[in-house]
C-alpha positions in Angstrom: -10.7 -14.8 2.5 -7.0 -15.3 2.4 -5.1 -14.8 -0.9 -5.3 -18.6 -1.4 -9.0 -18.5 -0.7 -9.6 -15.7 -3.2 -7.6 -17.6 -5.8 -9.5 -20.8 -5.2 -13.0 -19.2 -4.9 -15.5 -19.8 -7.7 -15.3 -16.9 -10.3 -18.8 -15.7 -9.3 -18.0 -15.6 -5.6 -14.7 -13.9 -6.2 -16.3 -11.3 -8.5 -19.1 -10.6 -5.9 -16.5 -10.2 -3.2 -14.5 -7.7 -5.3 -17.7 -5.9 -6.1 -18.6 -5.5 -2.4 -15.1 -4.1 -1.7 -15.5 -1.7 -4.5 -18.9 -0.7 -3.3 -17.6 0.1 0.2 -14.7 2.2 -1.1 -17.0 4.1 -3.5 -19.6 4.7 -0.7 -16.9 6.2 1.5 -15.4 8.4 -1.2 -18.8 9.7 -2.5 -20.1 10.3 1.0 -17.1 12.4 1.9 -17.2 14.3 -1.4 -20.8 15.2 -0.6 -19.6 16.2 2.9 -17.2 18.7 1.4 -20.1 20.3 -0.4 -22.2 20.3 2.7 -19.4 21.8 4.8 -18.9 24.5 2.3 -22.6 25.3 2.5 -22.3 25.4 6.3 -24.7 22.5 6.7 -21.9 20.6 8.5 -20.0 22.6 11.2 -17.0 22.2 13.3 -14.0 20.1 12.2 -14.0 17.8 9.2 -11.2 15.4 8.5 -11.5 13.6 5.2 -10.5 10.0 4.5 -10.3 10.4 0.7 -7.4 8.2 -0.6 -7.4 5.9 2.3 -10.6 3.9 1.5 -8.8 0.6 0.9 -7.8 0.4 4.6 -11.4 0.7 5.9 -13.0 -1.5 3.3 -10.3 -4.2 3.4 -9.9 -4.3 7.2 -13.6 -4.3 8.0 -14.1 -7.2 5.5 -11.6 -9.3 7.5 -13.2 -8.7 11.0 -16.3 -10.2 12.5 -19.3 -8.4 13.9 -18.3 -9.5 17.4 -14.9 -7.8 17.1 -14.6 -4.3 18.6 -13.4 -1.2 16.6 -11.7 1.8 18.0 -11.1 4.7 15.6 -9.8 8.2 15.3 -11.3 11.6 14.3 -10.8 10.5 10.6 -13.3 7.7 11.0 -16.2 8.2 8.6 -14.8 5.4 6.3 -14.4 3.0 9.2 -17.9 3.7 10.4 -19.6 3.2 7.0 -17.6 0.0 6.2 -18.3 -1.3 9.7 -22.0 -1.2 8.9 -23.3 2.0 10.7 -26.2 3.2 8.6 -25.3 6.1 6.3 -28.3 8.1 7.3 -27.2 7.8 11.0 -23.7 9.0 10.1 -24.9 11.9 8.0 -27.4 13.0 10.7 -24.5 13.0 13.2 -22.5 15.2 10.8 -25.4 17.6 10.8 -25.6 17.5 14.6 -29.1 16.1 14.5 -30.8 14.0 17.3 -31.1 11.0 14.9 -27.3 10.8 14.5 -25.4 7.8 15.9 -24.2 9.9 18.8 -27.5 11.8 19.1 -26.0 14.8 17.4 -23.6 15.5 20.3 -20.4 14.2 18.7 -20.4 15.4 15.1 -17.8 14.3 12.6 -15.1 13.4 15.1 -17.1 11.4 17.6 -19.1 8.7 15.8 -20.2 5.9 18.1 -22.4 2.8 17.8 -22.6 0.2 20.5 -24.7 -2.1 18.3 -21.7 -2.6 15.9 -19.1 -2.4 18.7 -17.8 0.8 17.2 -16.2 2.7 20.0 -15.3 6.0 18.4 -14.4 8.4 16.8 -11.8 9.8 19.3 -10.7 13.4 18.8 -7.4 13.1 20.8 -4.4 11.8 18.9 -3.7 8.4 20.3 -6.7 8.6 22.6 -8.2 5.4 21.4 -5.2 3.3 22.2 -5.8 3.0 26.0 -9.5 2.4 25.3 -8.6 -0.5 23.0 -6.3 -2.1 25.6 -9.1 -1.8 28.1 -11.7 -3.4 25.8 -9.3 -6.2 25.0 -8.5 -6.8 28.6 -12.3 -7.1 29.4 -12.7 -9.6 26.5 -9.8 -11.6 27.8 -11.1 -11.7 31.3 -14.5 -12.8 30.1 -12.9 -15.4 27.9 -14.5 -14.0 24.7 -12.7 -15.1 21.5 -12.8 -11.7 19.9 -10.4 -9.0 18.6 -10.2 -5.3 19.3 -9.0 -3.5 16.2 -7.5 -0.1 17.0 -7.0 2.4 14.2 -4.7 5.3 14.5 -2.3 7.4 12.4 1.4 7.7 12.3 1.2 10.8 14.4 0.0 8.7 17.4 3.3 6.8 17.4 4.9 9.9 18.8 2.6 9.8 21.8 3.6 8.3 25.1 0.4 6.3 25.3 1.3 4.5 22.1 4.4 3.0 23.8 2.6 2.3 27.1 -0.3 0.5 25.3 1.9 -1.7 23.1 4.0 -2.6 26.2 0.9 -3.5 28.2 -0.7 -5.4 25.4 2.5 -7.4 25.0 3.0 -8.0 28.7 -0.6 -9.1 29.2 -0.9 -11.0 25.9 -4.0 -9.0 25.0 -6.2 -9.6 21.9 -5.5 -6.3 20.2 -4.9 -5.7 16.6 -3.1 -2.4 16.2 -3.8 -0.8 12.8 -1.6 2.1 12.0 -2.7 4.2 9.0 0.6 5.7 8.0 -0.3 8.5 5.6 3.1 10.2 6.0 1.8 13.3 7.7 0.8 14.1 11.3 -1.2 17.2 10.6 1.4 19.2 8.6 4.5 17.4 9.7 6.0 14.8 7.5 7.0 11.6 9.2 10.7 11.9 8.6 10.7 15.2 10.3 9.2 13.8 13.5 10.4 10.2 13.7 14.1 9.2 13.8 12.9 5.6 12.7 10.2 5.8 10.1 9.7 2.0 9.9 6.8 2.0 12.3 6.3 -1.8 12.1 9.9 -2.2 13.3 9.2 0.1 16.2 6.2 -2.0 17.2 8.3 -5.2 16.9 10.7 -3.8 19.5 7.9 -4.4 22.1 7.7 -8.1 21.1 4.7 -7.8 18.8 4.4 -9.5 15.5 4.4 -6.6 13.0 4.3 -6.2 9.3 3.8 -3.3 6.8 1.1 -3.5 4.2 0.3 -1.7 0.9 -2.6 0.4 2.2 -3.6 1.4 -1.4 -4.4 -2.2 -2.3 -7.7 -3.3 -0.8 -7.0 -7.0 -1.4 -3.6 -6.8 0.3 -5.2 -5.0 3.3 -7.9 -7.6 3.6 -5.5 -10.5 3.3 -3.1 -9.2 5.9 -5.8 -8.1 8.3 -7.5 -11.4 8.2 -4.2 -13.3 8.9 -3.4 -10.9 11.7 -6.9 -11.2 13.2 -6.8 -14.9 13.1 -3.4 -14.8 14.9 -4.8 -12.6 17.7 -8.0 -14.6 17.9 -6.1 -17.8 18.4 -4.5 -16.4 21.6 -1.1 -15.6 20.3 -1.2 -12.0 21.6 -1.3 -8.6 19.9 -0.4 -7.8 16.3 0.7 -4.6 14.6 -0.2 -3.7 11.0 1.3 -0.6 9.4 -0.9 0.4 6.4 1.1 2.6 4.1 -1.5 4.9 2.6 -2.0 8.5 1.7 -4.7 11.2 2.1 -5.4 13.3 -0.9 -7.0 16.2 1.0 -5.6 18.4 3.7 -5.4 17.4 7.3 -8.8 19.0 7.8 -11.1 21.4 6.0 -9.4 24.3 7.9 -5.9 23.3 6.7 -4.4 25.3 3.7 -2.2 22.3 2.9 1.0 24.2 2.1 3.4 21.7 3.5 3.5 19.3 0.6 3.9 19.6 -3.2 1.0 19.0 -5.5 3.3 16.7 -7.5 3.5 14.4 -4.5 -0.3 14.2 -4.2 -0.6 13.5 -8.0 2.0 10.7 -7.7 0.0 9.0 -5.0 -3.2 9.4 -6.9 -1.7 7.3 -9.7 -2.0 4.4 -7.2 -5.6 5.2 -6.3 -7.2 2.2 -4.5 -10.6 2.5 -6.3 -9.0 2.9 -9.7 -6.7 -0.1 -9.0 -9.5 -2.4 -8.1 -11.7 -1.3 -11.1 -8.8 -2.0 -13.4 -8.3 -5.4 -11.9 -12.0 -6.2 -12.1 -12.2 -5.0 -15.7 -9.2 -7.2 -16.6 -10.8 -10.2 -15.1 -14.1 -9.5 -16.8 -15.8 -8.9 -13.4 -17.0 -5.3 -14.2 -18.1 -3.3 -17.2 -19.1 0.3 -17.7 -22.8 -0.3 -17.2 -22.3 -2.1 -13.9 -20.0 0.7 -12.6 -22.5 3.4 -13.7 -25.3 1.5 -11.9 -23.2 1.2 -8.7 -22.4 4.9 -8.8 -26.1 5.7 -9.3 -27.1 3.5 -6.3 -24.6 5.1 -4.1 -25.7 8.6 -5.2 -29.3 7.7 -4.3 -28.2 6.4 -0.9 -26.4 9.6 -0.2 -29.3 11.8 -1.4 -31.6 9.9 0.9 -29.2 10.3 3.9 -28.9 14.0 3.2 -32.7 14.5 3.0 -33.2 12.5 6.2 -30.5 14.6 8.0 -32.1 17.9 6.7 -35.5 16.8 8.0 -34.3 15.3 11.3 -34.9 17.3 14.5 -32.2 18.9 16.7 -32.0 17.7 20.3 -34.6 19.5 22.4 -33.2 22.2 24.7 -34.7 20.4 27.8 -32.3 17.5 27.0 -29.2 19.6 27.2 -28.2 18.3 30.7 -28.8 14.6 29.8 -25.7 12.4 29.9 -23.7 15.2 31.6 -24.1 13.3 34.9 -25.1 9.7 35.5 -28.8 9.4 35.8 -30.2 7.7 38.8 -33.6 6.2 39.6 -35.3 5.6 42.9 -35.7 2.0 43.9 -39.5 2.3 43.7 -39.5 4.3 40.4 
């Protein structure tokens, strides 16, 4: 829905839509809060990059895209995966490294993948998803498929050479790519104004001839509205589009990060604009949500997470005899 659509929608429809956006944001946050506990208990191993604080981008953007569109994400992708529709038990099993995970337990937190939902990573390399998105969009263009490839990446990726190469190619070839930059101000521990001479990232994208705007990434309705408009622009054949979502992560870069590069007061200031709290306030003010409904929603999500954890605990590890699978392309004889 556009802003006008939301305003014109019947009150019940509008309330239901807001409820679904809230549900997705709460699912993401509660899932990651549980992952923190599981990581501390060594149930989840390796690296873990949390999305807490940025939920409005995933929930709003995915609501504006179609199931046929492709998604390319980063190593901070749990929120994107859940909002896209990958089953929570499949994501949790992957976090555990179990064979029932969406990447068969081989990818873990940073490499979620699901072909059924056209979710192409989970890419651990900064900016690594950008060339992949350009390739997917080129394939769709050559096949004359009216779909969009939405590529998510952080502000740190803007400093990578492939960012500039990919925006240039997308503009030259008029590719159906929606570039979604989640600007949370920090590339690992480096604040954006210490790494970029020009911190208006939308303006930098516009230099390549792309339509580009910045969006309040802490407002899920603004995210959805702008993403929908941008996706429609791309889908109509007008070429690539760049969205700069100005957002913030409350937690450190990863669970290994001591987070000594920013002041606690800065985090607290951003938390005053929490996307979940903001939508709850709006829904309460419009009589779309009360305490009982919110409590029921939280309980439903807690039950979903409990079931996902139990399934992950009980799921098998990949058998040792399968260790060489997918290392090389498998071939079959013509008569077999």
